[in-house]
N, C-alpha and C positions, 0 to 999 in steps of 0.2 A: 631453751638454748641461751648460752652466754658466750659471746664472741665465737659463734659457730660450734660450740661444744655442748653436748648434752650434760646437764648437771646431775643426772641420776648416777649414784655410786661414783661420783667424781669429786674426790676430796680436794684436789688441787683447785678446781674451779669454785668449790664452795668456800674455800679460804678467801676468795675474792669478793664475796657478797655477804651482806647482813640484812636482816629483815626485822623491823619492829611493827607488829600488828596493832590494830586498833584495840583489840582485847588483850591487854598485857597479861603476862604470866611470870610469876617469880616463885622460886621454891619456898615452901612454908618455912617461916622463921629465919630466912636468910637476911643478912644485912647487905648493904651496897658493896662492901669490900668482898664478901663471900660470893656475891653474884658476879663481881668482876673477875674473881679467881676462876669461876666456871667458864666465862668467856675466854680467859687467858689459856685455858686448857685446850681450846679449840682453834684459836687464832695465833699463829706463830709471831705475828707482828703486833700483838696486843700491847698497848702502852699503859701499864698500871700507874705510872707516875702521872699520866694525863688524867686518869680517873680521879686521882687524889686532888690534882690541881683544879679540875672542873667542879668537883664536889665542894671544894673550898670556895670557889667563885660563886657557886649557887647556894652556898650555906646549907649543904646537906650533910648530915651526920653519917659518916661512913659505917659506924658500928650500930646505928639504930635499925631495928628490924623494919624492913620495907613495908610490911603489912600495916605498920602504924602510920605510914605516910599518907598524905592526902592524894587525891587522884592526880593532881598536877605534879606533885613531887615524885610520884611513881613514874610518870611520863618522863620526867627529867632523868631519873635513874636509868631508864631504858635507853634514852638518847645518849647519855654519857658513855654507857657500856658499848653501844653500837659505834659511836664515833671513834672510840679508843681502839677498836679492832683494826683501824686503818685499812679497811676493805676498799676495793676499787669501786664497788657498786653498793649503794646503800638505799634501801627501800623503807620509807617511813609512811605509815598509814595514819591519817588524822594527827599529823605531827605535833600540833600545839594544843590539842584538846585538853581543856581543864587548866590551862596555864595562864596566869594573869599577864596583862600587857607588858609590864616591866621585864619579867623573866622571859617572856616570849621574844622581846627584842634582843635580850642578852643571848638567848639560844640561837637566834638568827646570826648574830655576830660569831658565835662559836662554829656554826655550820660554814659560814663564809671563810673563816680562818682555816678550817679543815680543807676546803677546796683550794685554798692558796698554798697550803703546805704540800699537797701532792695531788696529782690528777685524780679526781674523784667524781663519779657520776652519782648524783643524789636525786632520787625520784620520790616526790612527796604527794600525798593526796590530801585534799581538804574540801569540805563543803563551804568553807569561807574563802572565796577567791581573793579577797583583799589581803588575807594573811600571806598569800604566795607572791603577790605582785612585786614586792621589794626584795625578794630573795631568789626568784627563779629566772632562768634565761628563756625557758620555753614553757608554754601552758597548753594543755590539751583538755578537751571535754570528753569524759567517759559517760557512755549511756548504754545500758544493757550489754555490757561486756565489750563494747567497741569504741574506738576513738572517732567521734563525730567531727571534731574540729581541733586543729592544732596550729599554733603560731608562735614565733619568737616574740618576747615581751616588748621589744623595741618597736615592732610594727603593728602590734595588735590594736593599738588605738588610732593608727594612721589610715587604715583602710575602710573606716566607717565614720560617718559624720552625723551628728544630731543637731538639727537646725530648727529654730522657731521663726516663723515668718508671718507677717500680716500685710495684706494688700488692700487697696481701696475697695475693690469689689470682690470678685471670686478669682481664684488662681486659674490662669490659663494653662490647662493640662498639656496643650501642645508644646508650650515652652519648656516643659519638664522632660520632653523626649530626650533620650540619651542618658538620663539618670536612672540608676538602679535603686528604686525606692523600696525599702524593705518594710516600712511601716509608716502609716500616715494617720494622724489624729487631729481633729479640730475641736477646740474649746473656745466658744465665743468667736472672736475675730482672729485668734491666733492658731496657726496650724503647725504642729510639730512633725517633722520629717526625719526618719532614719534612712540615710542614704549610704549605699556602699560605693566607695570611690574616694579619690583624693579631694581634700578640702578646697584646694585652689580652683579646680574645675567645677566643683559643686557651687562654690561661692559666686563664680562668674555667671553660672547658669541662673542662680536664684536672683542675682542682681538685675538680670534682664526683665524680671517681673516688676521692676520699680517698686520695691517693698516699702511700706511705711515703717516696718520694724523687721530687722534681720539679725538674729543672734545665733551664735554657735556655742553649744554647751558640751562639757566633757561627758563622755560615756563611761560608766563604771564597767568593770570586767563582767559583772553579772548581766548587764544589759547587752554587751557585745555577744556573750555566749547565748543568751535567750534569742536574740535576733538571728544569730547564725543557725540555731536550731529551727527557727521558723522557716528559714530559707530551705532547710532540708525536709520540711513538711511536718514538723512537730508543732502543732497549734495548741499550746497549753490554755490559751484564753477560751477556746471552744469547749475544753473539758470543764473549766471552772464555770 
């Protein structure tokens, strides 16, 4: 369903969406210009001039057979054609797979420009969460066909704290009451805590332990998602 409408046999709604799968397909012996013509035949708002402009920006030969391109260049061809459809909804699977960091950043700029040009919802999947952090508004964790966790990018790092603390003797567990501790590991005299909640409240509570050392470290997106999954009962450490 798209906007409450069934997409089956619905040409009008299909005009509003485009999908680029992980396993790309191009017609044998087609070049980028010919592939763009194929898209143009299906999308009434297709922008052929945009294809030419983006191909020039990315230094892709419009008349070179796509089968001769590298994996990353083929991904660029697919993204160029998809973006040029001007569809309302774009679905990209493993968006930047095989693309080097410089071109990846350029493609992110192209995607941002598209969203500024017109209201566009772009849904991207990636196994590399770091790739998505600086281009997405919302992030979700898919597991076995369901969304286990979802959050807007601005708050995803603010509801969980990673603290390293060392005290003179042992930590008084009673003084940690009220804190939602997701993970606790001690190496030598330093204890690392992953705590769900606001940093200010957590810091006030930990300072009541009169710590010799108290540091707060940034959490990566991978860590946030792993600990969220552990809260939901997925204990990967036990499997390993």
